[in-house]
VEXSEMI-93336 format. One record per residue (C-alpha): x, y, z. Coordinates in steps of 0.2 Angstrom, whole numbers, plus 5000, padded with zeros to 4 digits. Layout:
<<X,Y,Z>>;
...
***
This chain:
<<5000,5000,5001>>;
<<5006,5017,4995>>;
<<5010,5031,5008>>;
<<4994,5042,5010>>;
<<5008,5058,5013>>;
<<5016,5055,4995>>;
<<5012,5071,4984>>;
<<5001,5060,4972>>;
<<4989,5053,4986>>;
<<4985,5071,4995>>;
<<4975,5075,4981>>;
<<4959,5081,4987>>;
<<4947,5075,4974>>;
<<4954,5058,4975>>;
<<4937,5050,4982>>;
<<4927,5058,4967>>;
<<4942,5049,4956>>;
<<4942,5032,4964>>;
<<4921,5032,4961>>;
<<4926,5034,4943>>;
<<4943,5022,4940>>;
<<4949,5009,4950>>;
<<4967,5014,4949>>;
<<4963,5033,4947>>;
<<4977,5046,4940>>;
<<4979,5064,4949>>;
<<4964,5075,4948>>;
<<4968,5089,4935>>;
<<4964,5100,4949>>;
<<4976,5094,4958>>;
<<4991,5095,4945>>;
<<4985,5111,4942>>;
<<4988,5116,4962>>;
<<5004,5107,4961>>;
<<5010,5115,4947>>;
<<5005,5132,4954>>;
<<5015,5126,4970>>;
<<5031,5124,4960>>;
<<5029,5140,4952>>;
<<5038,5141,4937>>;
<<5035,5128,4922>>;
<<5040,5111,4923>>;
<<5046,5098,4913>>;
<<5031,5084,4911>>;
<<5046,5069,4917>>;
<<5049,5079,4931>>;
<<5032,5080,4933>>;
<<5029,5063,4931>>;
<<5041,5060,4946>>;
<<5032,5070,4957>>;
<<5017,5063,4958>>;
<<5023,5047,4956>>;
<<5016,5040,4940>>;
<<5021,5024,4937>>;
<<5029,5020,4920>>;
<<5013,5010,4914>>;
<<5003,5026,4920>>;
<<5015,5038,4911>>;
<<5005,5034,4893>>;
<<4987,5040,4901>>;
<<4995,5053,4911>>;
<<5003,5062,4897>>;
<<4985,5061,4888>>;
<<4978,5067,4903>>;
<<4990,5082,4903>>;
<<4986,5087,4880>>;
<<4967,5085,4887>>;
<<4971,5099,4899>>;
<<4978,5108,4888>>;
<<4967,5107,4873>>;
<<4954,5113,4884>>;
<<4963,5127,4890>>;
<<4971,5122,4907>>;
<<4989,5122,4902>>;
<<5000,5126,4890>>;
<<5014,5114,4883>>;
<<5027,5126,4878>>;
<<5036,5120,4862>>;
<<5051,5116,4875>>;
<<5040,5104,4884>>;
<<5039,5112,4900>>;
<<5017,5113,4909>>;
<<5012,5131,4913>>;
<<4998,5135,4922>>;
<<4985,5142,4910>>;
<<4980,5157,4923>>;
<<4999,5162,4926>>;
<<5001,5167,4908>>;
<<4985,5177,4908>>;
<<4982,5165,4890>>;
<<4967,5169,4876>>;
<<4959,5152,4869>>;
<<4958,5160,4851>>;
<<4953,5153,4834>>;
<<4965,5158,4819>>;
<<4957,5170,4806>>;
<<4966,5173,4790>>;
<<4965,5188,4779>>;
<<4970,5190,4764>>;
<<4984,5202,4762>>;
<<4998,5190,4774>>;
<<4989,5192,4791>>;
<<4976,5187,4802>>;
<<4967,5189,4816>>;
<<4965,5178,4831>>;
<<4948,5178,4840>>;
<<4943,5173,4858>>;
<<4934,5159,4859>>;
<<4927,5166,4876>>;
<<4917,5184,4872>>;
<<4923,5188,4888>>;
<<4939,5187,4883>>;
<<4936,5204,4875>>;
<<4941,5210,4856>>;
<<4953,5202,4844>>;
<<4972,5199,4843>>;
<<4980,5205,4828>>;
<<4995,5194,4820>>;
<<5008,5201,4809>>;
<<5015,5189,4794>>;
<<5029,5183,4805>>;
<<5018,5176,4818>>;
<<5007,5168,4802>>;
<<5021,5155,4802>>;
<<5015,5138,4802>>;
<<4997,5143,4805>>;
<<4981,5138,4796>>;
<<4964,5147,4793>>;
<<4952,5140,4809>>;
<<4966,5133,4821>>;
<<4964,5134,4838>>;
<<4978,5142,4847>>;
<<4982,5150,4864>>;
<<4986,5167,4864>>;
<<4997,5179,4878>>;
<<4992,5198,4877>>;
<<5005,5210,4871>>;
<<4999,5229,4871>>;
<<4989,5237,4856>>;
<<4998,5243,4839>>;
<<4997,5261,4832>>;
<<4979,5258,4826>>;
<<4973,5254,4846>>;
<<4971,5235,4840>>;
<<4977,5221,4852>>;
<<4993,5212,4850>>;
<<4997,5194,4854>>;
<<5009,5182,4854>>;
<<5003,5165,4850>>;
<<5010,5154,4860>>;
<<5004,5135,4856>>;
<<4992,5127,4843>>;
<<4980,5119,4853>>;
<<4968,5108,4838>>;
<<4971,5110,4821>>;
<<4957,5114,4812>>;
<<4962,5107,4794>>;
<<4963,5088,4789>>;
<<4957,5086,4774>>;
<<4959,5098,4760>>;
<<4953,5100,4744>>;
<<4960,5109,4729>>;
<<4968,5107,4715>>;
<<4981,5096,4708>>;
<<4998,5106,4699>>;
<<5014,5102,4697>>;
<<5029,5116,4701>>;
<<5046,5110,4697>>;
<<5043,5091,4695>>;
<<5034,5090,4710>>;
<<5016,5086,4713>>;
<<5006,5101,4723>>;
<<4988,5105,4729>>;
<<4982,5123,4728>>;
<<4970,5124,4740>>;
<<4952,5130,4736>>;
<<4951,5141,4753>>;
<<4965,5154,4747>>;
<<4964,5158,4769>>;
<<4973,5142,4769>>;
<<4990,5152,4762>>;
<<5003,5142,4751>>;
<<5001,5125,4741>>;
<<5003,5111,4749>>;
<<5016,5095,4745>>;
<<5008,5079,4739>>;
<<5015,5062,4742>>;
<<5020,5056,4725>>;
<<5014,5039,4727>>;
<<4998,5045,4732>>;
<<4991,5051,4715>>;
<<4988,5039,4707>>;
<<4977,5043,4692>>;
<<4975,5060,4694>>;
<<4978,5074,4681>>;
<<4986,5091,4682>>;
<<4971,5104,4685>>;
<<4957,5088,4691>>;
<<4949,5091,4711>>;
<<4957,5082,4724>>;
<<4954,5078,4744>>;
<<4972,5076,4753>>;
<<4973,5071,4770>>;
<<4986,5080,4779>>;
<<5001,5071,4787>>;
<<5016,5086,4793>>;
<<5009,5104,4796>>;
<<5020,5121,4788>>;
<<5032,5127,4800>>;
<<5042,5143,4797>>;
<<5053,5133,4786>>;
<<5042,5121,4778>>;
<<5026,5119,4768>>;
<<5012,5108,4772>>;
<<5013,5090,4765>>;
<<4997,5079,4762>>;
<<4993,5062,4753>>;
<<4977,5061,4739>>;
<<4963,5053,4747>>;
<<4949,5056,4736>>;
<<4948,5062,4717>>;
<<4935,5071,4714>>;
<<4936,5072,4697>>;
<<4937,5090,4683>>;
<<4933,5107,4690>>;
<<4919,5110,4679>>;
<<4910,5093,4679>>;
<<4891,5095,4685>>;
<<4890,5098,4703>>;
<<4909,5098,4707>>;
<<4905,5116,4714>>;
<<4893,5110,4730>>;
<<4907,5094,4730>>;
<<4920,5107,4732>>;
<<4911,5120,4743>>;
<<4909,5105,4757>>;
<<4924,5102,4758>>;
<<4931,5117,4758>>;
<<4921,5124,4773>>;
<<4922,5107,4780>>;
<<4903,5104,4782>>;
<<4897,5088,4788>>;
<<4889,5082,4773>>;
<<4887,5061,4778>>;
<<4879,5055,4794>>;
<<4887,5043,4803>>;
<<4882,5025,4802>>;
<<4877,5025,4823>>;
<<4867,5042,4817>>;
<<4857,5032,4805>>;
<<4857,5015,4812>>;
<<4847,5024,4826>>;
<<4836,5033,4816>>;
<<4829,5018,4805>>;
<<4824,5013,4820>>;
<<4811,5028,4822>>;
<<4792,5022,4817>>;
<<4787,5031,4806>>;
<<4770,5038,4815>>;
<<4764,5043,4831>>;
<<4761,5027,4843>>;
<<4747,5030,4854>>;
<<4757,5028,4869>>;
<<4764,5043,4864>>;
<<4749,5055,4865>>;
<<4750,5053,4885>>;
<<4751,5068,4892>>;
<<4750,5078,4876>>;
<<4735,5092,4870>>;
<<4728,5085,4859>>;
<<4725,5097,4845>>;
<<4722,5086,4831>>;
<<4704,5092,4827>>;
<<4713,5111,4827>>;
<<4713,5116,4810>>;
<<4730,5122,4811>>;
<<4738,5124,4794>>;
<<4758,5128,4786>>;
<<4762,5140,4776>>;
<<4780,5137,4766>>;
<<4789,5139,4750>>;
<<4783,5129,4735>>;
<<4802,5118,4734>>;
<<4800,5117,4755>>;
<<4801,5097,4760>>;
<<4803,5099,4779>>;
<<4787,5110,4787>>;
<<4792,5112,4805>>;
<<4779,5126,4811>>;
<<4762,5127,4809>>;
<<4749,5140,4814>>;
<<4730,5145,4818>>;
<<4722,5161,4824>>;
<<4705,5163,4831>>;
<<4693,5180,4839>>;
<<4692,5181,4856>>;
<<4684,5197,4858>>;
<<4692,5214,4854>>;
<<4711,5200,4855>>;
<<4715,5185,4847>>;
<<4721,5169,4851>>;
<<4738,5162,4839>>;
<<4745,5147,4840>>;
<<4762,5142,4832>>;
<<4765,5125,4833>>;
<<4782,5116,4833>>;
<<4788,5101,4827>>;
<<4792,5090,4843>>;
<<4810,5084,4837>>;
<<4816,5085,4856>>;
<<4806,5070,4859>>;
<<4815,5060,4847>>;
<<4833,5066,4847>>;
<<4840,5066,4863>>;
<<4854,5074,4872>>;
<<4871,5066,4868>>;
<<4863,5051,4858>>;
<<4869,5048,4839>>;
<<4858,5060,4832>>;
<<4860,5072,4843>>;
<<4879,5069,4840>>;
<<4878,5072,4820>>;
<<4866,5086,4823>>;
<<4876,5096,4834>>;
<<4890,5094,4823>>;
<<4880,5101,4808>>;
<<4871,5115,4819>>;
<<4862,5120,4802>>;
<<4854,5114,4788>>;
<<4864,5120,4770>>;
<<4855,5124,4758>>;
<<4862,5126,4740>>;
<<4853,5127,4724>>;
<<4847,5109,4717>>;
<<4853,5101,4735>>;
<<4850,5104,4754>>;
<<4865,5098,4768>>;
<<4851,5093,4782>>;
<<4854,5094,4799>>;
<<4845,5078,4803>>;
<<4841,5061,4795>>;
<<4829,5063,4780>>;
<<4815,5050,4788>>;
<<4817,5064,4803>>;
<<4818,5080,4793>>;
<<4804,5073,4781>>;
<<4794,5061,4789>>;
<<4788,5060,4807>>;
<<4797,5076,4813>>;
<<4790,5088,4797>>;
<<4772,5094,4800>>;
<<4765,5085,4783>>;
<<4746,5088,4781>>;
<<4732,5074,4785>>;
<<4744,5065,4796>>;
<<4746,5063,4818>>;
<<4763,5075,4822>>;
<<4769,5078,4838>>;
<<4773,5097,4842>>;
<<4778,5109,4854>>;
<<4766,5124,4856>>;
<<4765,5142,4860>>;
<<4748,5148,4863>>;
<<4746,5166,4865>>;
<<4734,5180,4865>>;
<<4737,5195,4858>>;
<<4728,5209,4860>>;
<<4720,5222,4845>>;
<<4737,5234,4851>>;
<<4748,5222,4845>>;
<<4753,5217,4863>>;
<<4757,5199,4870>>;
<<4745,5196,4884>>;
<<4744,5180,4891>>;
<<4754,5165,4884>>;
<<4760,5147,4889>>;
<<4770,5133,4882>>;
<<4764,5113,4880>>;
<<4769,5098,4873>>;
<<4753,5093,4860>>;
<<4748,5081,4846>>;
<<4743,5087,4831>>;
<<4735,5085,4812>>;
<<4739,5098,4799>>;
<<4725,5104,4788>>;
<<4733,5109,4774>>;
<<4750,5112,4766>>;
<<4749,5130,4757>>;
<<4764,5137,4747>>;
<<4765,5156,4751>>;
<<4756,5160,4733>>;
<<4743,5151,4737>>;
<<4741,5159,4754>>;
<<4741,5175,4745>>;
<<4728,5170,4731>>;
<<4715,5165,4747>>;
<<4718,5182,4755>>;
<<4716,5194,4741>>;
<<4702,5184,4731>>;
<<4688,5188,4737>>;
<<4678,5175,4726>>;
<<4687,5161,4731>>;
<<4677,5149,4744>>;
<<4689,5137,4755>>;
<<4683,5128,4773>>;
<<4699,5135,4780>>;
<<4701,5153,4771>>;
<<4693,5160,4789>>;
<<4705,5153,4795>>;
<<4719,5159,4783>>;
<<4711,5177,4785>>;
<<4709,5176,4805>>;
<<4728,5176,4804>>;
<<4729,5188,4792>>;
<<4720,5204,4799>>;
<<4731,5197,4816>>;
<<4746,5201,4804>>;
<<4740,5219,4801>>;
<<4740,5222,4819>>;
<<4757,5215,4823>>;
<<4765,5223,4808>>;
<<4757,5240,4813>>;
<<4766,5236,4832>>;
<<4782,5231,4824>>;
<<4782,5250,4814>>;
<<4775,5258,4832>>;
<<4793,5249,4839>>;
<<4806,5252,4826>>;
<<4811,5236,4820>>;
<<4825,5237,4807>>;
<<4820,5232,4790>>;
<<4828,5235,4773>>;
<<4822,5229,4757>>;
<<4834,5217,4747>>;
<<4830,5209,4730>>;
<<4832,5189,4735>>;
<<4834,5181,4720>>;
<<4832,5162,4713>>;
<<4841,5151,4700>>;
<<4829,5141,4686>>;
<<4838,5126,4681>>;
<<4836,5118,4663>>;
<<4834,5099,4664>>;
<<4852,5098,4659>>;
<<4854,5106,4673>>;
<<4863,5123,4668>>;
<<4856,5140,4673>>;
<<4841,5145,4663>>;
<<4838,5163,4669>>;
<<4841,5173,4687>>;
<<4823,5179,4693>>;
<<4818,5190,4707>>;
<<4810,5181,4723>>;
<<4794,5191,4724>>;
<<4788,5192,4743>>;
<<4770,5196,4745>>;
<<4762,5199,4765>>;
<<4759,5179,4765>>;
<<4777,5179,4768>>;
<<4777,5192,4781>>;
<<4764,5185,4788>>;
<<4771,5168,4794>>;
<<4783,5179,4800>>;
<<4777,5190,4814>>;
<<4770,5175,4819>>;
<<4787,5165,4819>>;
<<4794,5182,4829>>;
<<4780,5182,4842>>;
<<4782,5164,4848>>;
<<4802,5168,4847>>;
<<4799,5183,4857>>;
<<4788,5171,4870>>;
<<4801,5159,4872>>;
<<4817,5170,4877>>;
<<4804,5178,4886>>;
<<4797,5161,4894>>;
<<4815,5155,4900>>;
<<4824,5171,4906>>;
<<4809,5172,4916>>;
<<4811,5158,4923>>;
<<4831,5160,4924>>;
<<4834,5145,4914>>;
<<4849,5146,4904>>;
<<4846,5147,4885>>;
<<4856,5152,4870>>;
<<4847,5167,4865>>;
<<4849,5176,4845>>;
<<4859,5192,4851>>;
<<4861,5207,4838>>;
<<4874,5220,4845>>;
<<4870,5237,4839>>;
<<4882,5248,4829>>;
<<4901,5250,4838>>;
<<4909,5267,4837>>;
<<4920,5267,4825>>;
<<4908,5259,4813>>;
<<4896,5269,4819>>;
<<4907,5286,4811>>;
<<4909,5278,4793>>;
<<4892,5275,4792>>;
<<4888,5296,4797>>;
<<4902,5300,4787>>;
<<4895,5289,4771>>;
<<4878,5295,4774>>;
<<4885,5314,4774>>;
<<4891,5313,4757>>;
<<4873,5309,4751>>;
<<4866,5321,4761>>;
<<4861,5311,4773>>;
<<4862,5308,4792>>;
<<4857,5295,4805>>;
<<4847,5302,4823>>;
<<4852,5297,4838>>;
<<4869,5306,4842>>;
<<4880,5292,4849>>;
<<4869,5279,4853>>;
<<4856,5277,4840>>;
<<4843,5265,4843>>;
<<4832,5253,4830>>;
<<4818,5268,4826>>;
<<4832,5279,4822>>;
<<4839,5266,4809>>;
<<4819,5261,4805>>;
<<4815,5281,4801>>;
<<4831,5284,4788>>;
<<4825,5267,4779>>;
<<4809,5275,4779>>;
<<4817,5292,4771>>;
<<4827,5283,4756>>;
<<4815,5271,4751>>;
<<4811,5279,4734>>;
<<4828,5284,4732>>;
<<4838,5277,4717>>;
<<4851,5271,4726>>;
<<4840,5264,4743>>;
<<4851,5247,4740>>;
<<4865,5253,4741>>;
<<4862,5264,4757>>;
<<4851,5249,4763>>;
<<4870,5239,4763>>;
<<4878,5254,4771>>;
<<4867,5253,4787>>;
<<4866,5235,4788>>;
<<4887,5235,4787>>;
<<4888,5247,4802>>;
<<4879,5234,4814>>;
<<4886,5219,4820>>;
<<4883,5201,4817>>;
<<4869,5192,4825>>;
<<4874,5176,4835>>;
<<4870,5164,4849>>;
<<4877,5170,4866>>;
<<4869,5162,4883>>;
<<4871,5180,4891>>;
<<4856,5191,4884>>;
<<4858,5208,4875>>;
<<4845,5210,4867>>;
<<4841,5211,4847>>;
<<4845,5228,4840>>;
<<4839,5225,4823>>;
<<4821,5218,4829>>;
<<4820,5230,4845>>;
<<4816,5216,4856>>;
<<4823,5216,4873>>;
<<4826,5196,4872>>;
<<4826,5185,4857>>;
<<4829,5167,4854>>;
<<4827,5155,4839>>;
<<4813,5142,4845>>;
<<4802,5140,4829>>;
<<4816,5128,4816>>;
<<4823,5113,4826>>;
<<4823,5104,4813>>;
<<4835,5113,4804>>;
<<4843,5124,4816>>;
<<4851,5116,4831>>;
<<4850,5132,4843>>;
<<4833,5128,4842>>;
<<4829,5113,4848>>;
<<4841,5116,4866>>;
<<4826,5128,4866>>;
<<4814,5116,4863>>;
<<4824,5106,4879>>;
<<4825,5118,4890>>;
<<4806,5125,4890>>;
<<4802,5105,4893>>;
<<4815,5105,4906>>;
<<4806,5122,4912>>;
<<4787,5113,4912>>;
<<4795,5096,4921>>;
<<4805,5107,4934>>;
<<4820,5101,4927>>;
<<4836,5110,4919>>;
<<4843,5104,4902>>;
<<4859,5106,4903>>;
<<4874,5104,4890>>;
<<4893,5102,4892>>;
<<4895,5123,4890>>;
<<4879,5134,4884>>;
<<4895,5147,4878>>;
<<4905,5135,4868>>;
<<4888,5128,4861>>;
<<4885,5146,4856>>;
<<4900,5150,4848>>;
<<4899,5135,4839>>;
<<4881,5137,4832>>;
<<4888,5154,4827>>;
<<4901,5147,4818>>;
<<4892,5133,4810>>;
<<4881,5148,4804>>;
<<4894,5160,4795>>;
<<4900,5143,4787>>;
<<4885,5137,4779>>;
<<4882,5157,4773>>;
<<4899,5155,4765>>;
<<4899,5137,4757>>;
<<4882,5141,4749>>;
<<4888,5159,4743>>;
<<4904,5152,4735>>;
<<4891,5140,4724>>;
<<4880,5153,4720>>;
<<4894,5165,4715>>;
<<4902,5150,4703>>;
<<4886,5144,4697>>;
<<4882,5164,4691>>;
<<4901,5165,4684>>;
<<4898,5148,4675>>;
<<4880,5155,4667>>;
<<4890,5172,4663>>;
<<4902,5164,4653>>;
<<4888,5163,4639>>;
<<4884,5179,4638>>;
<<4903,5186,4637>>;
<<4905,5199,4623>>;
<<4884,5207,4627>>;
<<4879,5224,4634>>;
<<4870,5225,4648>>;
<<4863,5239,4660>>;
<<4868,5242,4680>>;
<<4869,5251,4693>>;
<<4887,5255,4703>>;
<<4885,5243,4720>>;
<<4904,5245,4726>>;
<<4920,5253,4723>>;
<<4939,5250,4728>>;
<<4957,5257,4723>>;
<<4957,5244,4708>>;
<<4941,5247,4701>>;
<<4921,5249,4704>>;
<<4906,5234,4706>>;
<<4892,5234,4697>>;
<<4876,5224,4700>>;
<<4868,5221,4679>>;
<<4851,5223,4677>>;
<<4837,5209,4674>>;
<<4853,5197,4679>>;
<<4856,5203,4697>>;
<<4874,5197,4695>>;
<<4891,5207,4701>>;
<<4903,5213,4692>>;
<<4920,5224,4691>>;
<<4926,5239,4679>>;
<<4945,5238,4683>>;
<<4949,5256,4684>>;
<<4961,5256,4671>>;
<<4946,5252,4659>>;
<<4935,5268,4665>>;
<<4944,5280,4651>>;
<<4957,5290,4645>>;
<<4964,5297,4660>>;
<<4972,5294,4677>>;
<<4958,5288,4691>>;
<<4961,5288,4710>>;
<<4947,5281,4722>>;
<<4944,5293,4735>>;
<<4936,5282,4750>>;
<<4930,5298,4759>>;
<<4920,5304,4745>>;
<<4914,5288,4741>>;
<<4919,5293,4723>>;
<<4934,5286,4709>>;
<<4939,5305,4699>>;
<<4948,5307,4686>>;
<<4964,5318,4688>>;
<<4963,5329,4672>>;
<<4945,5327,4668>>;
<<4935,5326,4683>>;
<<4923,5312,4678>>;
<<4915,5304,4694>>;
<<4909,5291,4697>>;
<<4899,5285,4714>>;
<<4889,5272,4721>>;
<<4871,5274,4713>>;
<<4877,5278,4698>>;
<<4869,5268,4681>>;
<<4881,5263,4668>>;
<<4883,5252,4652>>;
<<4893,5238,4654>>;
<<4900,5223,4643>>;
<<4905,5209,4649>>;
<<4923,5202,4645>>;
<<4926,5187,4656>>;
<<4919,5175,4666>>;
<<4933,5169,4677>>;
<<4927,5153,4684>>;
<<4945,5150,4694>>;
<<4941,5164,4706>>;
<<4921,5167,4701>>;
<<4924,5184,4695>>;
<<4915,5193,4681>>;
<<4924,5205,4671>>;
<<4917,5221,4663>>;
<<4922,5234,4651>>;
<<4916,5250,4652>>;
<<4904,5257,4637>>;
<<4896,5273,4644>>;
<<4890,5281,4659>>;
<<4873,5287,4661>>;
<<4873,5298,4677>>;
<<4886,5305,4689>>;
<<4899,5310,4677>>;
<<4904,5330,4678>>;
<<4916,5339,4667>>;
<<4924,5355,4676>>;
<<4937,5366,4671>>;
<<4951,5362,4686>>;
<<4940,5352,4695>>;
<<4951,5340,4700>>;
<<4963,5355,4707>>;
<<4946,5359,4719>>;
<<4946,5340,4722>>;
<<4964,5340,4729>>;
<<4962,5357,4738>>;
<<4948,5348,4747>>;
<<4956,5333,4749>>;
<<4970,5341,4757>>;
<<4960,5348,4771>>;
<<4951,5334,4775>>;
<<4953,5320,4790>>;
<<4964,5310,4779>>;
<<4974,5320,4767>>;
<<4978,5306,4754>>;
<<4972,5300,4739>>;
<<4974,5281,4734>>;
<<4980,5281,4717>>;
<<4981,5267,4705>>;
<<4987,5267,4686>>;
<<4987,5253,4674>>;
<<5005,5250,4678>>;
<<5003,5246,4699>>;
<<4988,5241,4706>>;
<<4988,5237,4725>>;
<<4973,5229,4734>>;
<<4965,5237,4748>>;
<<4952,5230,4757>>;
<<4935,5233,4748>>;
<<4924,5247,4753>>;
<<4905,5239,4751>>;
<<4914,5228,4738>>;
<<4906,5213,4730>>;
<<4908,5200,4743>>;
<<4901,5210,4756>>;
<<4887,5216,4746>>;
<<4881,5196,4743>>;
<<4883,5193,4761>>;
<<4875,5209,4766>>;
<<4858,5204,4761>>;
<<4859,5186,4767>>;
<<4863,5193,4785>>;
<<4849,5204,4783>>;
<<4838,5189,4781>>;
<<4847,5182,4794>>;
<<4845,5197,4807>>;
<<4827,5198,4803>>;
<<4824,5183,4813>>;
<<4813,5178,4798>>;
<<4806,5160,4800>>;
<<4816,5154,4783>>;
<<4833,5162,4788>>;
***
C-alpha cells in the first residue's frame, strides 16, 4: 500500500476519482494545484516523478495533460514544459486568416475581449481555423490588441480540397480555400490516376512551420473542375461541412417509427381537430411550423405549433451528436445538406398534411394593439389540415371570390398580421429592402435564368407569427431563469457608426440618435430612402454598420428587431439552437433543468457553423453565376454601381442580378483615383466622377471560374459624370484639408489591393445577413 503522505495521494479529489476509476490518476484540479505550488513551468518527466506516475501509467497521464491543454487549463510550451494557463493570462482563440498575409486571433470566449491582430511573422505555421493559445501583448498604433501565439491546441484543417498542379516536377495541391495560404506538397505515391487541374482531396500528414510547407496524401479524386455539381462538392469540403451521417446516427434514425404511436399521445394536449395549417415556399420539403388564429372578443388567440424534434432526438445520442456537429441545415441550389436524417426532417418530424405529428405549442393571446397579453407552452399532438404555399395563401387572401372551408382561418391570420405589423413599426424594428434571387435550371442542370423572388404578404404573415413565438420563448426561459442560447444582435460600434455617418453625409443624409442610435432611428432613415434609386446601396451601408447576430447564453437583446430578449424556437428541424430551446422549455415544464456541456462553447460553435453554411452557399451561388455568364461574354448590360475599391468599380447588372467588376484602368483615358472619404472614383484631369448608385452600361469581358469573378468593360455612364475646368485641382484642395489628407492613386502600371469598400463579397453577404438578422422563419 502506498503512503498517503506522498504528493499523489494528497489529492483532495481522490475519493471522487476512485468512484470513476479503480486506479485513478491525479485529478486535473490537483495537477494544476501542484503546478501552482511549484511556481515555474515544469518538464513533463519532472512532473511524472513528483506525482509518482508509474511507467505503465505514463502514457495515460500524458493523455490527461494533452486533454487539459486542449481545454485551455494548462499549456505545454514548445520546450515541453507544462505551465498553468491562468498564470500566463492566456486566451484561447481561433485563427482567422486575412487575404493580405496577416490574420486575427478571435477569442472563443466573448468575455475575453476583442480580437488580436497577428502579423505575417506570427502567421507562419498557422492555418485558418486553428485553435491557439495567445498571450496578450499590448496594442498597435491603430489601437488593435496584439498577441503572441504560444501554441496550437487544435488543427482545424485535416482534409483539404484543391486542384493538382505540378511545379518543377513536384506535385502540389492548390487549396480552394485561399486563406490556407501556400500550396501543399503531395506524396507522389498517392496521386494514382489524377491529372493536372483535377480536383482532389488530400489529408495533411505534416503541418507547415516557419521553414517547411505542409505535406499531404491524396485520399479522394473528385474529378474535373467543370463537372456538374462539382461546385457543391468543393464547397462542402472547403468549408468542412459534415455531409455524411455517421453509421450510428443512421442506424438509430432507422429505428424511429414513421407514425405517432398511441402511447406517445399521453400527457399531450390533443389539437388534432384544430385547423392548424402550414404555409411555406413551393420547394419546401420539411415543415416545422403550423399556425392557427381565432378572434376572442377584441383580441386574438394565436397558436404556433412547432415539430417536437426533442421527443425523437435525445441529448448526446447518436442523432444528436451528428446534429450538433452540423448545427444547421445548408441550402444550395438543387441540393440540401440537412441537419437531421431524411426520415426525421422530411418524415416523422415534418408537419405533413393529414397525418398525426407531435409538436410543442406556443399558445398566445394578442391584444388588438399588438401586445402579447399572455402565453403558455405545452406539448401536443396535431394534424395539419392543409399545406399551403405562400402564393396559394396570398391568392386566398387577395381573392374575394375564392371559397374554401379554411379561408376564414387564413383571414384571421391575415388580420392578426396587420396588427402585429403595425406594432412592429411602432417598435421601430429595422427593415431593409433587398432583392432576393432564385436560379431556374433546365433539364441539363444549367442555369436557364435568374429571377427575383417575389415576396408577398403571406411571407411576412408567417414571419410575424414566428417572431411572436420566438419572443415568448425568450421571455419564458428568462422569467424562469433557465439558461439558453439567445439570438443576440448588438448595435453599431462607435467606429462603424462614425464611418456610416461620414458616408451618409456625402449623400446628404443623416442618422439621428447621436452616439447611441436606436433601431427606430435606423427605421426612420430606411423609410426616408425607400424611394431613392440608391436605396439598396444605402441599405448595405446601414447593415454593415451593425454587428453580426450570434448565439450567446448572455442576453443583450436584438437590436435589429428591437426586442429586449430574443431566441430561436421555430426551426428545430434545421437549427440546433432551436432544438436546445425546446429542451430547455420542456425542462422548465417538468421542473427540471437542461444543461449541455457548455452553453458558451455551444453558442460559439452554432454561430460559426451558421457562418460556414452561409459562406459555402455564397461560394456555390457565385460559381454558378460565373458559369452562367460565360455564355454572355460580349453582351451589353445596363447596371448600377454597387461598390468600389482602389482597383475598380463593382456593378450589379440589371435583370440578371449578378455583380461584375470594371477595372480602374478601363474607366477612360485618364488616371483615376479612389477617394474613400468621398465615396467616389475621380479622374485627375477630366474630373469625371463615378459614385455609388450611378447607372452605367457595360459589356461582359470575362467570366473566370477559378476566382468566380466577372470582368466588365465600361461602355458609357448614364449619370454621375462631371466635366469641370480645374475640377481635379479643387478636389485635391478639398482632400488636403480632409481628415485623411491622402488619395489612393492607381495607374495602369501598378495596382495595390486594399480592403473593399462596399465590395462585391460584402454586398452579397449583407443581403443574406438582412434576412438572417430579421429573425424570419426561413433564414
